C-alpha positions as CSV (number, residue, x, y, z in Angstrom):
1,M,0.1,0.0,0.0
2,P,1.6,3.3,-1.2
3,L,1.8,6.5,0.8
4,P,-1.4,8.9,0.0
5,K,-0.7,11.8,-2.3
6,I,-1.1,15.4,-1.2
7,E,-2.8,15.9,-3.8
8,D,-5.6,14.1,-2.8
9,A,-5.8,16.3,0.7
10,R,-5.8,19.6,-1.3
11,S,-8.7,18.6,-3.6
12,L,-10.9,18.2,-0.5
13,S,-13.0,21.1,0.8
14,D,-12.4,22.7,4.3
15,Q,-15.3,20.6,6.0
16,E,-13.9,17.5,4.5
17,L,-10.3,18.3,5.3
18,A,-11.4,18.9,8.8
19,D,-13.3,15.5,8.7
20,A,-10.4,13.6,7.5
21,I,-8.2,14.9,10.1
22,L,-10.4,13.8,12.9
23,A,-10.7,10.6,11.0
24,A,-7.3,10.1,10.7
25,K,-6.5,10.8,14.1
26,R,-9.3,8.7,15.4
27,E,-7.5,5.9,13.3
28,L,-4.1,6.4,15.0
29,F,-5.9,6.1,18.5
30,D,-7.5,2.8,17.3
31,L,-3.8,1.6,16.2
32,R,-2.2,2.5,19.1
33,M,-5.1,0.3,21.2
34,Q,-4.7,-2.4,19.0
35,Q,-0.8,-2.4,19.8
36,A,-1.6,-2.1,23.6
37,T,-3.6,-5.0,23.5
38,R,-1.1,-7.1,21.1
39,R,-3.8,-7.5,18.2
40,L,-1.8,-5.2,16.0
41,E,-0.8,-7.3,12.4
42,K,0.0,-4.4,10.2
43,S,2.5,-2.0,11.8
44,H,3.3,-0.2,9.1
45,L,-0.5,1.4,9.2
46,F,1.6,3.9,12.0
47,K,3.7,5.5,9.4
48,H,1.1,5.6,6.8
49,T,-1.7,7.4,9.1
50,R,1.0,9.7,10.4
51,H,2.1,10.6,7.2
52,R,-1.6,11.3,6.1
53,I,-2.3,13.4,9.1
54,S,0.9,15.7,8.3
55,Q,-0.3,16.1,5.1
56,L,-4.1,17.0,6.2
57,M,-2.5,19.6,8.8
58,T,-0.1,20.9,6.3
59,V,-2.6,21.8,3.8
60,E,-4.8,23.2,6.5
61,R,-2.4,25.5,7.1
62,E,-1.3,26.5,3.7
63,R,-5.5,27.5,3.6
64,Q,-5.0,29.4,6.8
65,L,-2.1,31.5,5.9
66,A,-3.5,31.8,2.5
67,A,-6.5,33.4,3.9
68,A,-4.7,35.3,6.4
69,A,-2.7,37.2,3.2
70,E,-5.8,37.5,1.1
71,P,-7.2,40.7,3.3
72,S,-3.8,42.3,3.5
73,A,-3.4,42.1,-0.2
74,T,-6.5,43.9,-1.0
75,E,-6.3,46.5,1.7
76,V,-6.3,50.0,0.3
77,P,-2.8,51.9,1.6
78,Q,-3.9,55.0,3.4
79,P,-1.8,58.4,2.4
80,D,0.7,59.2,4.8
81,A,0.2,62.3,7.2
82,Q,2.0,65.0,5.6
83,E,4.6,66.7,8.0
84,E,5.0,70.4,8.0
């Protein structure tokens, strides 16, 4: 099973992205529970799940930064007060 691609995360809407982060964190918790109870057979899923969480959170942060940069780019600069 290959690692997920970041393009998949970028194609999600904001709400889907938040839901996917929550689901991936829940999956990681379940994997930890399986490991603690010695029922985990596919230990590589830890790496895949952590990788997916980091991708999703990166896309979320990129969108936050883009949203913060937009209003400042559209602001009209105020003329400086002229000193006499």
